[in-house]
C-alpha angles and dihedrals in degrees: 000000000000093000090057093047091048092052093046091047088053093053104281123161135245124205121203113195109193092016095182099180093353091237095138094049094045089053091050093050090048091053093046107039095183094053127097132210143215114203122193117193126158098193109103090206094053091047088062094053100038095070089051089056090048090052094046089050094048094237102108094115091057098050138085113194113197109193095211144086120253111251140155090264138024109253135080139316137165122258105218113208114238119227090232097057137277094309087069098051117122139188127249125182100215122064105263090204123212094319090083132043101244145146129209111246137175122258129206132196122230095258092054092046096048098041090200095315121128118217121223092201130020124194119188127184100153108135095250101346089107089077094059091040095054093043092053094044090054093045090051093041089233113159116185115200090242138015129193109195127180098201117208107201092190088065099054148330101315094180091056091044092056092042091052090049093050092047092050 
């Protein structure tokens, strides 16, 4: 939408929750050279490669990579490895033990991630992180101009999530 483009052209901010390789956010920052971005990604492996992509794209000075998963509180969780590759990893808050391939990772709440900044656009593809994201956005009365949510119904009540969003 034009209002989103105008704000991004004027220096607005994108937020990519579950950045994976950060491709979407890098493309957005390339299209809107005055914009900035916050990227949240819990995978330690991806957090090694994402800065290399920022550097290769010439956008490092406009990015904030937060190597953590979005959660209701800042702390720790376990990133459980998905059978279909790293794009299918998800967070759990209790140690899954040796029965699951997992790694302990930091988590951050929305306030700590934003540090007072307000995103123009939020994209979330975080295998369940959209539930915490939407809950915290509503609690904080934050209303980005645009949201792109990949909703994972196996991770929560997707009908309620959409209903809460519409009501807010």
